[in-house]
C-alpha positions in Angstrom: 7.8 -80.8 9.4 4.2 -80.9 10.5 3.2 -78.8 7.4 3.9 -82.0 5.2 6.8 -80.1 3.4 9.8 -81.9 2.4 12.6 -80.0 0.8 15.2 -82.8 0.8 13.5 -85.2 0.2 14.9 -87.3 2.9 12.5 -90.1 3.0 12.9 -93.5 1.1 11.1 -94.2 -2.4 9.6 -97.3 -0.9 8.2 -94.9 2.3 6.4 -92.7 -0.6 5.0 -95.2 -2.4 3.4 -96.5 0.8 1.9 -93.3 1.7 0.6 -92.8 -1.7 -1.2 -96.5 -1.9 -2.6 -95.6 1.8 -4.4 -92.3 0.2 -5.2 -93.7 -3.0 -7.2 -97.0 -1.0 -8.8 -94.3 1.2 -7.7 -95.8 4.7 -7.7 -93.1 6.1 -6.8 -94.5 10.0 -4.2 -95.7 8.3 -3.3 -92.7 6.6 -3.3 -90.5 10.1 -1.7 -93.3 11.7 1.7 -92.9 8.7 1.5 -89.2 9.0 1.1 -89.0 13.2 4.7 -91.3 12.9 6.2 -88.6 11.0 5.3 -86.0 13.0 6.1 -87.6 16.4 9.7 -88.2 15.4 10.1 -84.8 13.7 10.6 -86.1 10.2 9.1 -84.7 6.7 6.8 -86.0 4.3 8.0 -88.1 1.4 5.6 -86.5 -0.6 3.8 -83.1 -0.8 0.2 -82.8 0.5 -0.8 -81.9 -3.1 0.6 -85.5 -3.9 -1.5 -87.3 -2.1 -4.3 -85.6 -2.9 -3.6 -85.9 -6.8 -3.9 -89.8 -5.7 -7.3 -89.0 -3.6 -8.5 -87.6 -6.6 -7.5 -90.0 -9.1 -9.0 -93.0 -7.2 -12.0 -91.2 -5.9 -12.0 -91.2 -2.3 -13.2 -87.7 -1.3 -11.9 -88.5 2.8 -8.8 -88.7 1.8 -9.1 -85.3 -0.4 -11.0 -83.9 2.5 -7.9 -84.9 4.6 -5.4 -83.3 2.4 -7.2 -80.0 1.8 -7.7 -79.5 5.3 -4.2 -80.0 6.2 -3.3 -77.0 3.2 -2.9 -79.3 -0.3 -3.6 -76.5 -3.2 -6.9 -77.2 -4.8 -6.0 -76.0 -7.9 -2.5 -77.3 -8.4 -2.2 -79.4 -11.7 0.1 -82.5 -11.3 2.7 -81.3 -13.8 3.4 -78.5 -11.4 4.0 -81.4 -8.5 8.2 -82.2 -7.9 9.3 -84.9 -10.2 10.1 -87.1 -7.3 6.6 -87.1 -6.1 5.4 -87.8 -9.6 7.7 -90.5 -10.0 6.4 -91.9 -6.6 3.1 -91.7 -8.0 3.7 -93.9 -11.1 5.7 -96.6 -8.5 2.5 -96.8 -6.5 0.4 -97.4 -9.8 -1.3 -93.8 -9.5 -1.1 -93.0 -13.3 0.0 -89.6 -14.3 0.1 -90.2 -18.1 -1.9 -87.5 -19.6 -2.7 -85.4 -16.7 0.6 -83.4 -16.0 -1.4 -81.0 -17.6 -4.6 -81.4 -15.5 -5.5 -79.6 -11.8 -7.6 -82.0 -9.5 -11.1 -80.6 -10.1 -10.7 -81.3 -14.3 -9.7 -84.9 -12.9 -13.1 -84.7 -10.4 -15.6 -83.6 -13.6 -13.8 -85.7 -16.0 -15.0 -88.6 -13.5 -18.0 -87.0 -13.1 -17.7 -86.9 -9.4 -19.7 -84.7 -7.8 -19.1 -84.9 -4.1 -15.4 -84.8 -5.1 -16.3 -81.5 -7.3 -18.1 -79.7 -4.1 -15.3 -80.2 -2.0 -12.9 -79.1 -4.1 -14.5 -76.5 -5.2 -15.3 -75.3 -1.3 -11.5 -75.3 -1.0 -11.1 -72.3 -3.4 -10.1 -74.6 -7.2 -11.5 -72.3 -9.7 -14.4 -73.1 -11.3 -13.6 -71.0 -14.9 -10.8 -72.0 -16.7 -8.8 -75.1 -15.6 -5.0 -75.3 -15.8 -4.6 -76.1 -19.6 -6.5 -73.4 -20.4 -9.7 -75.3 -21.0 -12.7 -73.9 -19.3 -13.9 -76.3 -16.7 -17.2 -77.0 -19.0 -15.2 -77.9 -21.4 -14.0 -80.9 -19.5 -17.5 -81.4 -18.3 -18.9 -81.8 -21.9 -15.7 -84.1 -22.9 -16.7 -86.3 -19.9 -20.6 -86.3 -20.6 -20.2 -87.1 -23.9 -22.3 -84.6 -24.8 -20.0 -82.3 -26.9 -20.2 -81.9 -30.7 -21.4 -84.8 -32.7 -20.1 -87.6 -29.8 -23.9 -86.2 -28.4 -25.6 -89.2 -30.2 -22.7 -91.7 -29.2 -21.3 -93.7 -26.0 -18.0 -92.1 -25.6 -15.0 -93.9 -25.3 -14.6 -95.6 -22.4 -12.7 -94.3 -19.2 -12.4 -97.3 -17.2 -9.5 -98.4 -15.5 -7.4 -99.3 -18.8 -7.7 -96.0 -20.5 -4.8 -93.8 -20.8 -7.0 -90.7 -21.9 -6.1 -87.3 -21.3 -8.5 -86.8 -18.6 -6.1 -88.9 -16.6 -9.0 -90.8 -15.2 -8.1 -94.5 -15.9 -4.8 -95.8 -16.2 -2.9 -98.7 -16.1 -2.0 -98.8 -12.4 -4.2 -100.1 -9.6 -5.4 -96.9 -8.9 -6.7 -95.5 -12.0 -10.5 -94.7 -12.0 -12.9 -97.4 -11.3 -15.9 -97.8 -13.1 -19.4 -98.1 -10.5 -22.7 -96.7 -11.2 -23.8 -93.2 -10.1 -24.3 -92.8 -6.3 -25.7 -89.8 -4.8 -22.8 -87.6 -5.0 -20.2 -90.2 -6.6 -19.4 -90.5 -10.0 -21.0 -91.6 -13.5 -18.8 -93.5 -15.8 -18.9 -90.8 -18.6 -21.0 -91.7 -22.0 -22.0 -95.0 -21.3 -25.6 -94.0 -21.4 -26.3 -92.3 -24.2 -28.6 -91.2 -27.1 -27.3 -94.8 -28.4 -29.0 -96.3 -25.9 -32.4 -95.5 -25.6 -33.6 -98.6 -27.8 -35.0 -100.3 -24.7 -36.7 -99.0 -21.4 -33.7 -100.6 -19.3 -31.2 -98.0 -21.7 -33.6 -95.2 -21.4 -33.6 -95.5 -17.7 -30.1 -95.5 -17.6 -29.8 -92.6 -19.9 -32.0 -90.8 -17.7 -29.9 -91.4 -14.7 -26.4 -90.3 -16.4 -28.7 -87.6 -17.5 -29.5 -86.3 -13.7 -26.2 -87.0 -12.4 -24.8 -85.0 -15.6 -27.7 -82.4 -14.8 -26.3 -82.3 -11.1 -22.8 -81.9 -11.8 -23.6 -78.5 -14.3 -25.6 -76.9 -11.7 -22.8 -76.9 -9.3 -20.3 -75.7 -11.8 -22.8 -72.9 -13.0 -23.4 -72.2 -9.5 -20.0 -72.1 -8.6 -19.1 -69.5 -11.3 -18.1 -72.1 -14.4 -19.3 -69.5 -17.4 -21.3 -71.2 -20.3 -20.0 -68.3 -22.9 -16.0 -69.0 -21.9 -13.4 -70.0 -24.7 -10.2 -71.6 -24.4 -7.3 -70.7 -23.9 -4.9 -70.8 -27.8 -3.8 -72.8 -29.1 -7.0 -74.8 -28.2 -9.8 -74.3 -30.9 -12.2 -71.0 -30.5 -15.7 -72.9 -28.7 -17.8 -72.6 -25.5 -20.1 -74.7 -23.7 -23.0 -73.3 -25.4 -21.4 -73.8 -29.0 -20.1 -77.2 -28.4 -23.1 -79.0 -26.1 -26.0 -81.0 -28.7 -27.7 -82.4 -25.2 -30.8 -79.9 -24.6 -31.1 -80.7 -21.2 -28.1 -80.0 -20.5 -28.3 -76.5 -22.7 -31.8 -75.4 -21.0 -29.9 -75.2 -17.8 -26.9 -73.5 -19.2 -29.1 -71.1 -21.2 -31.2 -70.5 -18.7 -28.1 -69.7 -16.3 -27.1 -67.1 -18.9 -30.5 -65.4 -19.4 -31.0 -65.3 -15.5 -27.1 -63.3 -15.2 -28.4 -61.0 -17.9 -31.8 -60.4 -15.7 -29.7 -59.6 -13.1 -27.3 -57.0 -15.1 -25.0 -59.1 -16.8 -24.3 -57.7 -20.8 -23.4 -59.9 -23.4 -21.5 -59.4 -26.8 -23.2 -59.6 -30.0 -21.2 -63.3 -30.7 -22.2 -63.8 -27.3 -26.2 -63.1 -27.9 -25.8 -65.0 -31.2 -24.7 -67.9 -29.4 -26.9 -68.1 -26.1 -30.2 -67.3 -29.2 -28.6 -70.1 -31.3 -27.9 -72.7 -28.3 -31.6 -72.1 -27.0 -32.6 -73.0 -30.1 -31.1 -76.4 -30.2 -32.2 -76.4 -26.5 -35.9 -76.4 -27.5 -35.9 -78.3 -31.0 -32.9 -81.1 -30.4 -35.4 -82.5 -27.2 -36.2 -86.6 -27.5 
């Protein structure tokens, strides 16, 4: 079918694996050629567009992700909502789905700290408030940034290719999250340059570069509708970005965002006001 739907799964697993591998490798011209051959033959794709979107997001391939979104792949679909055959094809192609079944593309991109991918998904309607697993997107951001709770002073766990964290940003296959330095619009390995690295000029410069990248992503999420006061759904513990964040620069940005909303007429509950005041104090007193 021209729209990529494949109700009868008529094509073989090897063809599905080839298509996923092509998407995850970022070979857009090859992918266009393969999809064109299906259209000319009047055959359905072996996997849904949402599956190729998942592969592209996991492998940090924004061009392929943009192509899939423009062809109708939903920006909000969690991995666990993909067909079982598609998840099996992803695993066969080396795109890890371990720990990612509850995550939607935006959650994964946020955990990768990939600004360009997040912006793309938001443009196509990915909700910036609460993710499919019931956690606010900003709490996914905090976990990736290593700025939540006591982790604000320690490097976070690695999210390189060998990782199997719940963020799904790594994974045992060849298309897990690659480790790479921050580039404009690209991703920053989470937590690599936290406060624990500030002992040298090089460590400080790396920390500041990482922090600038995180501020850019946080600003994008806030301007897209993420709320620093939003709490997760049960059974997650009750907390929000303002109560969980311990990085002063991130807190200042979030506090100023909420203050600006209040000036435009937002009404806070007494508990929200308390959390805002507490966060403002930590933002001022918790600097360098």
